[in-house]
VEXTIRO-613247 format. One line per field, with one value per residue (C-alpha): residue number from 1; residue in one letter; x negated, z, y. Coordinates in nm, 4 decimals. Layout:
BEGIN
i (NUM|...);
aa (A|...);
east (X|...);
up (Z|...);
north (Y|...);
This chain:
BEGIN
i (1|2|3|4|5|6|7|8|9|10|11|12|13|14|15|16|17|18|19|20|21|22|23|24|25|26|27|28|29|30|31|32|33|34|35|36|37|38|39|40|41|42|43|44|45|46|47|48|49|50|51|52|53|54|55|56|57|58|59|60|61|62|63|64|65|66|67|68|69|70|71|72|73|74|75|76|77|78|79|80|81|82|83|84|85|86|87|88|89|90|91|92|93|94|95|96|97|98|99|100|101|102|103|104|105|106|107|108|109|110|111|112|113|114|115|116|117|118|119|120|121|122|123|124|125|126|127|128|129|130|131|132|133|134|135|136|137|138|139|140|141|142|143|144|145|146|147|148|149|150|151|152|153|154|155|156|157|158|159|160|161|162|163|164|165|166|167|168|169|170|171|172|173|174|175|176|177|178|179|180|181|182|183|184|185|186|187|188|189|190|191|192|193|194|195|196|197|198|199|200|201|202|203|204|205|206|207|208|209|210|211|212|213|214|215|216|217|218|219|220|221|222|223|224|225|226|227|228|229|230|231|232|233|234|235|236|237|238|239|240|241|242|243|244|245|246|247|248|249|250|251|252|253|254|255|256|257|258|259|260|261|262|263|264|265|266|267|268|269|270|271|272|273|274|275|276|277|278|279|280|281|282|283|284|285|286|287|288|289|290|291|292|293|294|295|296|297|298|299|300|301|302|303|304|305|306|307|308|309|310|311|312|313|314|315|316|317|318|319|320|321|322|323|324|325|326|327|328|329|330|331|332|333|334|335|336|337|338|339|340|341|342|343|344|345|346|347|348|349|350|351|352|353|354|355|356|357|358|359|360|361|362|363|364|365|366|367|368|369|370|371|372|373|374|375|376|377|378|379|380|381|382|383|384|385|386|387|388|389|390|391|392|393|394|395|396|397|398|399|400|401|402|403|404|405|406|407|408|409|410|411|412|413|414|415|416|417|418|419|420|421|422|423|424|425|426|427|428|429|430|431|432|433|434|435|436|437|438|439|440|441|442|443|444|445|446|447|448|449|450|451|452|453|454|455|456|457|458|459|460|461|462|463|464|465|466|467|468|469|470|471|472|473|474);
aa (H|K|K|G|V|L|P|L|L|G|P|D|D|T|F|N|I|H|P|V|V|L|S|S|V|A|K|S|P|Y|F|V|N|K|C|C|E|K|L|M|D|W|N|M|V|V|D|E|I|Y|Y|E|V|K|H|L|E|P|W|T|A|G|A|S|K|S|P|S|T|A|F|C|L|L|L|R|L|F|S|L|R|C|T|E|K|Q|M|S|L|M|L|E|H|V|D|S|P|Y|I|R|C|V|G|F|L|Y|L|R|Y|A|A|D|P|S|T|L|W|T|W|F|E|P|Y|L|Y|D|E|E|S|V|Q|I|R|Q|G|K|G|D|T|T|V|G|E|Y|C|R|L|L|L|S|E|L|D|Y|Y|G|T|R|L|P|R|L|P|I|A|I|E|R|Q|F|K|V|R|L|L|Q|A|E|R|S|E|E|R|A|K|Q|H|L|E|N|E|A|A|M|Q|Y|F|Q|K|T|G|A|R|V|M|A|L|Y|G|D|E|E|N|P|I|T|W|Y|D|A|V|V|D|R|V|I|L|R|D|L|E|S|G|E|M|L|H|R|P|K|F|Q|V|T|F|S|E|Y|G|N|T|E|V|V|T|L|G|E|I|D|L|P|G|T|H|T|T|N|T|S|E|G|G|A|D|E|P|G|R|G|R|G|E|G|S|K|P|D|Y|H|E|R|R|G|G|G|R|G|D|R|G|Y|D|R|G|E|R|G|R|S|N|D|Y|N|R|G|N|Y|D|N|D|R|G|R|D|F|R|R|D|H|Y|D|H|R|G|G|D|N|S|H|H|G|Q|R|G|Y|G|D|R|R|N|Y|D|D|Q|R|R|E|R|S|R|S|R|D|R|N|D|P|R|R|E|E|K|D|L|M|E|E|V|L|R|R|E|R|E|K|S|A|A|K|G|R|H|D|Y|A|S|R|P|A|A|F|R|G|E|S|D|E|R|I|Q|N|R|R|H|M|N|R|D|G|S|D|R|R|Q|Q|K|R|E|A|Q|P|K|V|D|E|T|N|A|T|E|S|K|K|P|A|A|T|A|P|V|R|E|K|T|A|A|E|L|A|A|I|Q|E|K|K|M|K|L|M|A|K|Y|G);
east (-0.6541|-0.2972|-0.0394|0.1150|-0.1630|-0.1133|-0.3923|-0.6284|-0.8186|-1.1615|-1.4474|-1.3694|-1.5990|-1.4825|-1.1210|-1.1683|-1.1761|-1.4091|-1.7497|-1.7435|-1.4134|-1.5091|-1.8382|-1.6596|-1.3891|-1.6430|-1.8328|-1.5253|-1.4976|-1.1241|-1.1732|-1.4628|-1.3328|-0.9541|-0.8677|-1.1309|-1.1395|-0.7815|-0.5618|-0.6013|-0.2871|-0.0530|0.2253|-0.0155|-0.1337|0.2327|0.3081|-0.0035|0.1128|0.4475|0.2981|-0.0069|0.0332|0.1734|0.0570|-0.0974|-0.3957|-0.7436|-0.9020|-0.7764|-0.7503|-1.0291|-1.3870|-1.5129|-1.4263|-1.3156|-1.0989|-0.7301|-0.5624|-0.3642|-0.6787|-0.8394|-0.5442|-0.5288|-0.8824|-0.8011|-0.4956|-0.7247|-0.9536|-0.6654|-0.4931|-0.1155|0.1166|0.3883|0.6523|0.4735|0.4370|0.8088|0.8919|0.6626|0.8221|1.1800|1.0831|1.3533|1.1648|0.9077|0.8495|0.4697|0.4747|0.6346|0.3969|0.0841|0.2227|0.2563|-0.1065|-0.2314|-0.0764|-0.2052|-0.5635|-0.6061|-0.3126|-0.3242|-0.2077|0.0209|0.2280|0.2601|0.5758|0.7636|0.6740|0.7393|1.0473|1.3224|1.1770|1.1152|1.3949|1.4076|1.5246|1.3745|1.1712|0.7970|0.5158|0.2227|0.0075|-0.0716|0.1290|0.3135|0.6748|0.8316|0.8718|1.0433|0.9243|1.0329|0.8263|0.5299|0.5635|0.5814|0.2733|0.0813|0.1649|0.1003|-0.1983|-0.5687|-0.6438|-0.5263|-0.5778|-0.9631|-1.0329|-0.9725|-0.7500|-0.8735|-0.8341|-0.5681|-0.6174|-0.5170|-0.2446|-0.0898|-0.1166|0.0642|0.3292|0.3922|0.4335|0.6842|0.8751|0.8688|1.0149|1.2837|1.3588|1.3690|1.6319|1.8293|1.8322|1.9517|2.2217|2.3359|2.3661|2.5706|2.8069|2.8500|2.9626|3.1972|3.5021|3.6774|3.3686|3.3341|3.6931|3.6482|3.3288|3.4983|3.7820|3.7333|3.7182|3.6118|3.3981|3.0658|2.7191|2.4375|2.0558|1.8596|1.5075|1.2583|0.8968|0.9797|1.2446|1.2235|1.4728|1.7688|2.1464|2.4033|2.7784|2.8961|3.2113|3.2266|3.2976|3.2875|3.1649|2.9133|2.9446|2.7378|2.3967|2.4166|2.1552|2.2091|2.5741|2.5249|2.7039|2.5053|2.4299|2.5414|2.7541|2.6003|2.7848|2.7859|2.8311|2.8527|2.6924|2.9685|2.7837|2.5619|2.7614|2.4759|2.5501|2.3348|2.3521|2.2780|2.2535|2.4717|2.1951|2.1805|2.5410|2.7220|3.0447|3.1051|2.9919|2.7381|2.4315|2.3390|2.3463|2.1300|2.3813|2.6056|2.3100|2.1667|1.8299|1.7776|1.7149|1.9751|1.9730|1.8822|1.6454|1.4264|1.6609|1.8810|2.1891|2.3846|2.2632|2.1402|2.3422|2.1577|2.0576|2.2286|2.5442|2.5595|2.5257|2.8037|2.7417|2.4949|2.1331|2.1884|2.4711|2.2664|1.9678|2.1909|2.3781|2.0474|1.9094|2.2153|2.2201|1.8558|1.8972|2.2180|2.0436|1.7391|1.9520|2.1688|1.8749|1.6966|2.0016|2.0376|1.6679|1.6870|1.9864|1.8446|1.4746|1.2598|1.5601|1.6556|1.3173|1.3199|1.6732|1.5889|1.3068|1.4945|1.7914|1.6389|1.6428|1.9360|2.0503|2.1367|2.2401|2.4893|2.2317|1.9953|2.2610|2.3535|1.9942|1.9309|2.2428|2.1507|1.8047|1.9432|2.1949|1.9195|1.6973|1.9905|2.0684|1.7041|1.6784|2.0049|1.8787|1.5542|1.7420|1.9618|1.6578|1.5109|1.8360|1.8750|1.5022|1.5132|1.1706|1.2589|1.3611|1.0294|0.8290|1.0121|0.9299|0.5651|0.5498|0.6996|0.4425|0.1519|0.3012|0.3171|-0.0401|-0.1587|0.0399|-0.1156|-0.4667|-0.4124|-0.2638|-0.5653|-0.7961|-0.6081|-0.6110|-0.9934|-1.0365|-0.8104|-0.9981|-1.3221|-1.4172|-1.2920|-1.6484|-1.6860|-1.3714|-1.4107|-1.7915|-1.9915|-2.1556|-2.4980|-2.4170|-2.2628|-2.5867|-2.7975|-2.5977|-2.6843|-3.0483|-2.9907|-3.0644|-2.8270|-3.0269|-2.9922|-3.3563|-3.4206|-3.5493|-3.7058|-3.9229|-4.0234|-4.1436|-4.3507|-4.5097|-4.5854|-4.7971|-5.1692|-5.3369|-5.6124|-5.9299|-5.8728|-6.2521|-6.2728|-5.9494|-6.0672|-6.3895|-6.2139|-5.9878|-6.2840|-6.3582|-6.6762|-6.9879|-7.0791|-7.4416|-7.6349|-7.6331|-7.9861|-8.0989|-8.2124|-8.5728|-8.6939|-8.7676|-8.4166|-8.2500|-8.4651|-8.3553|-7.9919|-8.0266|-8.1917|-7.9174|-7.6528|-7.8323|-7.8415|-7.4759|-7.3944|-7.6093|-7.4427|-7.0729|-7.0822);
up (-1.5530|-1.6347|-1.3641|-1.1904|-1.3163|-1.1796|-0.9294|-1.0200|-0.7768|-0.8695|-1.0810|-1.3543|-1.6123|-1.5982|-1.4597|-1.2907|-1.6352|-1.6531|-1.7806|-2.0634|-2.1928|-2.1402|-2.3347|-2.6151|-2.6397|-2.6217|-2.9217|-3.1202|-3.4524|-3.4045|-3.0646|-3.1769|-3.5166|-3.4610|-3.0887|-2.9852|-3.3057|-3.4122|-3.1078|-2.9118|-2.6770|-2.5060|-2.7725|-3.0426|-2.8310|-2.7596|-3.1418|-3.2078|-2.9633|-3.1348|-3.4791|-3.4028|-3.0838|-3.1428|-2.8299|-2.4913|-2.4624|-2.4270|-2.7207|-3.0738|-3.2214|-3.4441|-3.4584|-3.3769|-3.0218|-3.0805|-2.8425|-2.9017|-3.0109|-2.6781|-2.4611|-2.6997|-2.6634|-2.2875|-2.2469|-2.4625|-2.2340|-1.9352|-2.0786|-2.1476|-1.8141|-1.7646|-1.5540|-1.3441|-1.5836|-1.8874|-1.7001|-1.6099|-1.9861|-2.0872|-1.8487|-1.9703|-2.3422|-2.5605|-2.8859|-2.8156|-2.5141|-2.5719|-2.4801|-2.1506|-2.0917|-2.1590|-1.8992|-1.6432|-1.7380|-1.6843|-1.3365|-1.2429|-1.3366|-1.1872|-0.9625|-0.5887|-0.4864|-0.2254|-0.4923|-0.7287|-0.5753|-0.6218|-0.9910|-1.0584|-0.8405|-1.0794|-1.3702|-1.1976|-1.3901|-1.6982|-1.9817|-2.2822|-2.4967|-2.5563|-2.6868|-2.4501|-2.6315|-2.9950|-3.1799|-2.8566|-2.7654|-2.6314|-2.2618|-2.0836|-1.9441|-1.6028|-1.6118|-1.7340|-1.4335|-1.1839|-1.3417|-1.3008|-0.9348|-0.8460|-1.0672|-1.0946|-1.4144|-1.7227|-2.0413|-2.0469|-1.8140|-1.4495|-1.3010|-1.0151|-0.6747|-0.4418|-0.0628|0.0951|0.3128|0.0050|-0.2023|0.0572|0.0946|-0.2895|-0.2832|0.0017|-0.1822|-0.5062|-0.3233|-0.1803|-0.5250|-0.6581|-0.4017|-0.4714|-0.8408|-0.7742|-0.5508|-0.8127|-1.0762|-0.8273|-0.7721|-1.1410|-1.1818|-0.8858|-1.0203|-0.6873|-0.5141|-0.7791|-0.7449|-0.3720|-0.3896|-0.6160|-0.3729|-0.1997|0.1766|0.1486|0.4421|0.3243|0.4338|0.2816|0.2973|0.4242|0.5157|0.5181|0.6274|0.9935|0.9828|0.8065|0.5459|0.7007|0.6830|0.8350|0.8309|0.5807|0.4022|0.0239|-0.0471|-0.4247|-0.7169|-0.9515|-1.3098|-1.4926|-1.4451|-1.2580|-1.4691|-1.8223|-1.7923|-1.9623|-1.8621|-1.6112|-1.6886|-1.3335|-1.0945|-0.7926|-0.4705|-0.2365|0.1154|0.4588|0.7381|0.9969|1.3199|1.2317|0.9689|0.7057|0.3430|0.0826|-0.2685|-0.2981|-0.5991|-0.6634|-0.5232|-0.2024|-0.1095|0.0097|0.1577|0.5392|0.7669|0.5314|0.7139|1.0607|1.1550|1.4173|1.5143|1.7423|1.9804|1.9672|1.8767|1.5497|1.4581|1.2615|0.8847|0.7667|1.0562|0.9810|0.6989|0.9044|0.8069|1.1036|1.4695|1.6589|1.9668|2.2887|2.3458|2.6735|2.5360|2.2663|2.5281|2.7418|3.0024|3.0079|3.0971|3.4313|3.5342|3.4583|3.6540|3.9422|3.9583|3.9395|4.2269|4.4442|4.3868|4.4693|4.8062|4.9022|4.8312|5.0285|5.3192|5.3320|5.2955|5.5779|5.8156|5.7112|5.7810|6.1169|6.2134|6.1076|6.1444|6.0557|6.0106|5.7006|5.5414|5.6196|5.4906|5.1849|5.0793|5.1951|4.9546|4.7200|4.9882|5.1524|5.3847|5.1585|5.3195|5.1562|5.0907|4.9342|4.6935|4.6009|4.5401|4.3168|4.1167|4.0758|3.9539|3.7018|3.5663|3.5454|3.3349|3.1077|3.0530|2.9848|2.7265|2.5678|2.5501|2.3877|2.1255|2.0634|2.0144|1.7716|1.5670|1.5650|1.5217|1.2482|1.1263|1.1224|0.7498|0.6808|0.8639|0.6735|0.3457|0.4362|0.5210|0.1763|0.0118|0.1979|0.0946|-0.2718|-0.2445|-0.1162|-0.3923|-0.6484|-0.5264|-0.5263|-0.8775|-1.0024|-0.8538|-1.0279|-1.3519|-1.3299|-1.2645|-1.5624|-1.7890|-1.7481|-2.0269|-1.9725|-1.9267|-1.6239|-1.4420|-1.1363|-1.1521|-0.8413|-0.8074|-0.8326|-1.1669|-1.2971|-1.1833|-1.3619|-1.6809|-1.6823|-1.7308|-2.0268|-2.3834|-2.6643|-2.7477|-2.3838|-2.2803|-1.9453|-1.9755|-1.6275|-1.7305|-2.0465|-1.8419|-1.6222|-1.9173|-2.0815|-1.7757|-1.8518|-1.7365|-1.4702|-1.5223|-1.3384|-1.2646|-1.1138|-0.9259|-0.7802|-0.6677|-0.5106|-0.3110|-0.1558|0.2113|0.2647|0.3570|0.7243|0.8710|0.9530|1.3203|1.4883|1.6823|2.0472|2.1403|2.3988|2.6594|2.6224|2.6519|2.9709|3.1235|3.0567|3.2019|3.5115|3.5586|3.5392|3.8021|4.0492|4.0015|4.0559|4.3675|4.4988|4.4274|4.3865);
north (3.1373|3.0818|3.1542|2.8484|2.6129|2.2605|2.2030|1.9183|1.6960|1.5887|1.7148|1.9642|1.7905|1.4322|1.4543|1.1071|0.9420|0.6364|0.7399|0.4865|0.6175|0.9783|0.9429|0.7776|1.0410|1.3212|1.1710|1.0975|1.2937|1.3308|1.4933|1.7211|1.8307|1.8210|1.8451|2.1015|2.3221|2.3272|2.2571|2.5825|2.5797|2.3580|2.3866|2.2651|1.9659|1.8597|1.8800|1.6710|1.4054|1.3947|1.3245|1.1200|0.9116|0.5643|0.3854|0.4576|0.2307|0.3946|0.2135|0.1546|-0.1951|-0.3194|-0.4148|-0.0629|0.0382|0.3964|0.5972|0.6326|0.9583|0.9471|0.9713|1.2215|1.4504|1.3837|1.5155|1.8163|1.8788|1.8585|2.1212|2.3594|2.2894|2.2556|2.4697|2.3141|2.4463|2.2891|1.9650|1.9580|2.0204|1.7336|1.4910|1.5929|1.6126|1.4562|1.4347|1.1671|0.9277|0.9528|1.3165|1.2149|0.9313|1.1465|1.3789|1.1003|0.9846|1.3469|1.3450|1.0019|1.0894|1.4319|1.5403|1.5340|1.1772|1.3142|1.4910|1.2003|1.0550|1.3859|1.3903|1.0216|0.9372|1.0654|0.8472|0.5133|0.3438|0.5571|0.3284|0.5141|0.2795|0.3346|0.1145|0.0961|-0.1653|-0.1712|-0.4482|-0.5499|-0.5279|-0.2118|-0.1362|0.1478|0.4788|0.3687|0.0559|0.2632|0.5006|0.1991|0.0626|0.3866|0.3965|0.0321|-0.0801|0.0161|-0.1778|0.0065|-0.1870|-0.2042|0.0733|0.1875|0.4410|0.6450|0.4722|0.6047|0.6444|0.3168|0.4803|0.6474|0.3452|0.1279|0.4095|0.4047|0.0294|0.0380|0.3150|0.1218|-0.1766|0.0426|0.1860|-0.1698|-0.2661|0.0524|-0.0379|-0.3881|-0.2525|-0.0040|-0.2842|-0.4886|-0.1852|-0.1377|-0.4988|-0.4634|-0.2648|-0.2404|-0.1004|0.1610|0.2700|0.2859|0.4995|0.7519|0.8291|1.1588|1.1006|0.7358|0.6160|0.4701|0.4009|0.6015|0.6050|0.8942|0.9709|1.2582|1.3244|1.2882|1.0090|0.6682|0.5863|0.4109|0.3663|0.6162|0.6380|0.8993|1.0330|1.0934|1.4687|1.4517|1.2435|1.4043|1.2877|1.5576|1.6903|2.0136|2.1902|2.0536|1.9669|1.6365|1.3199|1.1142|0.7451|0.6678|0.8769|1.0490|1.1236|1.4229|1.2769|1.4256|1.2132|1.1720|1.2136|1.5171|1.6943|1.7496|1.7097|1.5320|1.4079|1.0277|0.7917|0.4900|0.2615|0.4673|0.4096|0.0926|-0.0247|0.0394|-0.2322|-0.3906|-0.2573|-0.1848|0.1892|0.3598|0.6260|0.4168|0.3422|0.6918|0.5659|0.7480|1.1061|1.2815|1.2952|1.6403|1.7028|1.9998|2.1260|2.3353|2.1438|2.0192|2.0225|1.7333|1.6497|1.6022|1.2420|1.2156|1.3815|1.1159|0.8499|1.0068|1.2778|1.5641|1.5338|1.7131|1.4858|1.1750|1.3055|1.4048|1.0767|0.8923|1.0884|1.0376|0.6734|0.6430|0.8280|0.6340|0.3020|0.3942|0.5161|0.2028|-0.0260|0.1359|0.0907|-0.2635|-0.3393|-0.1711|-0.3819|-0.7188|-0.6622|-0.9545|-1.1782|-0.9788|-1.0355|-1.4012|-1.4412|-1.2343|-1.4774|-1.7933|-1.7373|-1.9976|-2.2663|-2.4432|-2.1662|-1.8744|-1.5403|-1.3148|-1.0545|-1.3164|-1.4369|-1.0801|-0.9799|-1.2870|-1.2077|-0.8427|-0.9447|-1.1894|-0.9384|-0.6793|-0.9169|-1.0076|-0.6433|-0.5555|-0.8336|-0.7176|-0.3596|-0.4910|-0.6921|-0.3867|-0.1677|-0.4213|-0.4369|-0.0544|0.0401|0.2969|0.1727|-0.1882|-0.1838|0.0042|-0.2710|-0.5373|-0.3693|-0.3364|-0.7088|-0.7826|-0.5572|-0.7458|-1.0751|-0.9784|-0.8476|-1.1873|-1.3718|-1.1419|-1.2118|-1.5791|-1.5746|-1.3712|-1.6334|-1.9133|-1.7177|-1.6695|-2.0360|-2.1345|-1.8912|-2.0897|-2.3184|-2.6768|-2.8059|-2.5713|-2.6654|-2.8916|-2.8627|-2.7642|-2.4346|-2.6026|-2.7580|-2.4256|-2.2503|-2.5112|-2.4602|-2.0925|-2.1912|-2.4242|-2.3511|-2.4328|-2.7440|-2.8555|-2.7862|-2.6097|-2.2646|-2.2750|-2.5775|-2.4046|-2.1060|-2.3281|-2.4920|-2.1566|-2.0443|-2.0621|-2.3944|-2.3878|-2.5871|-2.9228|-2.9639|-2.6226|-2.6651|-3.0074|-2.8582|-2.5609|-2.7977|-2.9806|-2.8853|-2.6743|-2.8688|-2.8671|-2.8139|-3.1479|-3.2523|-3.2247|-3.5308|-3.4763|-3.5378|-3.8031|-3.5346|-3.3917|-3.7368|-3.8162|-3.4835|-3.5698|-3.9133|-3.7774|-3.5276|-3.7985|-4.0116|-3.7170|-3.6533|-4.0206|-4.0272|-3.7180|-3.7894|-4.1748);
């Protein structure tokens, strides 16, 4: 086994490829004679992808349904296994977009679903052109990556199903990435905003999230603008920004779509309701919740206890002085004779309710998961629209004669021959006929035994018995 081999999820003999595609590839002369006998290592497979792969569909065009070179080489790559370093080289390859896309296809089929986002995220909006379908227009590597993460149907075959929780998470993250891309394009069109972002010390708002905290907006300060890739030194297509989050002091690098002008989004830091950016990373320390609200935890607890004892003490004295009159006046404050304590109690209760509602609205506005919930609702709405559109497409794809017909008529048409005759009637006529004479005789009821007539002695005995009964009972 090679060191650092990328772990695969699923059976080692099928690699989650559809059985029809797998069987066709295994029988392909190209796979047997070329891929298995001549391509003996990763470098040779990558070179073959460069020279031979022209599209990424599983089947080649034509009358004979033969597997494509892309899927033949993909299966060979599965049998050889890829290391993590080799996969990184494939995804960053500059010679051919097909080398990159076969790498993405390798990950989508057999990698652990929980690791896919880490591999795919940097390339979601990669603009390198690639031809996915034979004879169709070019698309981009980024669009291909988004397709692999969001769809199960793949040009005549099926990709392995993702766990529903991970699938929904991918769709939410894809929607976040879509909004970040739109925001970045808006910034590029706004020259004043771009000049402002590139000023060191400019106050901005930046997105942050990790495994424990949902992605949300925080106040930040721009430390420096990154114009070149830190590893390769090449110029970036869009600048990145190193920012420091104001309240917690941790530093992160964000993209152009993850930054915005101050005051354009609701932050969670002012209400103290959000965890700090960088939690769990060791960057910056999280202030105590009560310190952020003003006053230490001990002070707040002490004040609360003192107020509680003081109120109980005063209320007790007041009750002792007034006795039952206090309780009567307390409950009669809604009537005509309002006591001072009754008015004050009603006002305190009303103020308390107003404050509680205001706190509730404030929590809703500053809920760090509110944006994530909104994204999930948008994902579910798109899924419903997609299902409805698929139903309309299936209906429209029916022949014109079938549209608007009832299910019963459609069912009847399935039993019609080309000449219009009914196959079910033909089957009934083809059954062997039964002799009508024998059938009629068999349907006649069985003959019953003849009734025996009674003798004169038996009739006389019956008559005598009736007379005795009539004499006895009238």
